[in-house]
Steps between C-alpha positions, in 0.01 A plus 500: 500500500394722796619855479857544632588120484655442157598869476725462808677187379848499350564350154626159635190477728273566203672222304424258785134609492457422129694169486177290527345694212821455300481128553139476379578731209796282407282192495252687279774590251616137504144389421496750215738267313261206515232443233324711411810709529492876532633681197851626549410870452234483768727297733789743458264797558369329817856439622602857430192640674561273801863615528399867469236459774747326732754777449232760581418319823862497615647815358234771514503709828130447579519702823530820294198416279119498566383177663265399220786498242657218702227267360638555147725192482241242609238663271757489216541129570156447349665590169731200544192271557328650191809445279540136612127427476461636146845419370410147369295376209144390554386751764583541866781270607370448860723756685191660667588359852826694479290820541444399860865592576463881459163489677667320795789752490260790511293349781811434709701819444257771391180672610140424420482742203803350325364147568159582354667650190707176470184281512337719235812477275503120553136479384594698187803283432293177527167607341576753234704267278227232530238754408691602191541134379174349377651152504560490875300217656288536808753313711744788448239751619432290807870462567544877474211576732627248748848651491350848560303363799813336628694829452236681710530234770880511487503883517252510788682229690837674447357836610345342812818322589710805441263715708514255790875475478527880486270530804703246693823671403358837592377369835836341577677824398256705716562274799874521445490878457275537803735292714799695371316831568436387856870411545615827338254722694585365840749690714664171600800332344373172346751231392374154398750212481413159361601176665795465267632842612395691186344843551151507344378843611671829570251787553536869413593595859799264475591660166486848652713397798766303314502691168476164320218409259286198563584369159865474609415325829217255419631166387831533679609305807444670831845390619667659198337840547698598808213722620533431870811585695424225744222258566493392132686183574232387747228560248690321227546204734132498579406506132722204430361309798186285515338683795352842412524610862880490498533859380464798740137613518595855591842652468646850483802538280695766307457507119770636279347748251643785296595776738562279802316263732131483578364321807215267400269307728392184321197278562529170314216261426526156338234399242403147402294346218180302537700188584678679789831516318713806565513719184632843581574762766339845507727754662329825604722775619475849653769757475561596862820698439348835587314351794814354649690822424227697677515270796874545526452877454235507765732321740778745419263796545393371835861465601597845367194699620643593834309835513157337451344250737350228271273261683301229323214309663274220394122535481460451877777754588793273585833653398664333197750771393703719731787683331814672633325838501226364725766355733674840519179696554322273749791330679385141437700233312326327212539161665302631801185593303483316164240219531453587870369854555211688348494850360306618806822472706640809325184709489474757784159604375197331639246323281485182287750437225211456258479880491865508382429254217167642388640788280739261326216257420311795347795577273618801702879499532540857617756548777345567843662619815496256788699420817719192556616377840861393540623208703606734782146639523568837331287611207609640160281675242503331160349549151365155412375355170314165499469286183304182444684181397287265296549141391457353150122478545472868601424427859664706777811317619638773726604859535823694460557803718769750411564766764766774552588716800356849452625650825752720316246587232249613757759732645584632154135553412444687821798723431378562146154586631645769723716632216191508274307697756787752520510514120129565484526782752789656304301470176204671657718779624660539154154517342402769748818693429446467126147639538632785704762564234245499222270732700792728571608514138145571386452774762836667450471489121151647510613775737805578294313521171278792614787747579698383199207569272475851656878553457488407135203724441676796660815419300309516179357846601854631576659346186220640283578849640154552650667590836746742347803486266743206545863536423684237290694370798182479703326313211774233491471443867123493487517244212724275714252532791212408268679192360578367846156576626347312211737202570387507858136514388558201266654305789199585722257400223681165460489438873130590513425272205701214652319549837161494330593187300616316815181607681283386208362848457584528128208387293535416130216624283551247222348535152619452139775759434691561178872462540559801269304727738700378795831561329384842378408605854833382634699685230310816572577469872866452418528787255701717744729214598564404139598862419760510776669168401679467172378144430326390183166327573343274235136387533392200287128420514316275251249650262213292633379618841611298799255480796576388856267456790608737782505837671627765260650722768683212663624371167626849410692498823660165393613643164618825663716313752651268236575788253631724781744236612611438140561873445660554842760222478590563138785757443463785256516389137346158582164366402190336648223312331142409587319233292176305532339199338219260585345158418142561605557344842762739639699810404877513524657844590879516465720787615868483414790739528870530432582622850735380769316168541466285808745225621373146431503412870278801583248483215244296706511756784407820312127458582561494878418801710783754547742298290756691298756318287870539566552675166235763571669566836841525326357760259312676786177477307200647674216271612326341794479142383118499525390559141554143367363348819178699454501414130523125572219518756267679250580250220441197721172646632394525135572126463819558298873430536813719477870409484835647393787359291834641395493652148721369234816707514406757762194616693193328637176358357189505717201289372146528627212270414147632558177298442246602232215360715397530864788392728500775760539406865 
């Protein structure tokens, strides 16, 4: 049996297949009772083997086993032939022709290999017993050889017939599948109804639309389906009539489907057989629900678009659409221009209308300013967009022009232009004032630093007693003068640094620098400050050296500013901490304190120039608000980042990330 044939059959179907073989086998067992009769043991063994083989054919799930094993029962049937043939006295009992049955079975229902094995087994069954018996006459040999030849012929004929039948079946299945694939792949709804009103085809598009499987529809009466809301009665009447042309050739009806109605445009065609007799109707439908909805929406849009003048023209320029907005803008009524006037009536600009349509044909739908002429002769500036309307074949069928009055917009644009000019002039003046301010700050700071330096130098001479003895009261006053002078000098230094940074005069001499050296230099510079403030300072640096790419002096200034802030805003008895770590790409410097902290809503402003938090003002802490602004500028010019967060409990944490490789701007 060809692969997949017997394997796919149910047990009852297999019984039907083997009934002819059962009939022949039954005749053979009946003949076994005639003289010379087959010995009862051999006959019973043959009957038992036959029953076992039949049970295997019907019961065993062959689809789960290798294909070649399916040839076991017919090959086992040769044992039945051998038992009957040798089960009588006096040599072979003439049951050799029975061996043609399994050969025929193998030829019909199995492949070439199984059939060839069957022919070989048949030859063994017929010739081996004759070869073992010296008393077999030549007639028995000839009979055996003839049966083998007949077996070969039977097997070959069965294989050829099976192959042709399989090819025909495959061809028919391929044609059917091809036709079904065409029906399923088309975007049309295809419904085929026979003359008797039975649905014979229901394609996939119909399944998708209705939510019903073709298996549930095919074979049922068209009139019983209730698919069409209306129009079904006319088609049913036509199917029952004798004239195929009685039904509507084209019809547009609603179709009830899950979720509501769908509008279907049907095209119906009657088919006839070779004798001209009407056989069935092919109904091809297109779902035009969205198209009809769009058409209604377009009509509603035209009616509602009172602020836009929508004018449609055909390919020669005759007006086909003239909405309420066009009536309001131009002063014409639609009845006065639709089908009568051309678009040139509204164009105040000279030149052919072909120039208006050319950009749209090229695919350019950009709005262009133009001028329309009203019915009273006045003109109005408009922004117009022209689109191409094409038919089903892609040919230009017309144009759609959408225009709006831009008179008010032109006035607004002109006012905005004047306002922009004034804004530009004000900006230029502000830039000039800012430059004057920066120059003034730089000049004044530079001029103030020189006398302050001299004042501090003279104070040191006086305090040291080089200009004569200094009384205790005088020393206290001189110390206060020195502190305030140094505060003033620090302010001037910050102003000069900020001025140089804004002017781009600060150059960063970047090279690999060890973080430990930067921190050491900063601690040394803050030695005096640390002594005056009773704040514990903890420095936590890793054992392995950390290296950043930057300017050592500038980086020391960053650490000095961060530590000075931490010490300044932390009350006596508090603590501050500096830690560092790195991952090979960047180094993280963290400075934390247990000071007064910064309100959450002000934490993002501490790096702005001259900003002082509300808490520092409440505590009257000294400072200019420039240190962190300068620090942020230096860090960012090194390609790093800096930010601040509230510390857990109390205080502030400032984190600074610096690159380990070149990132200096």
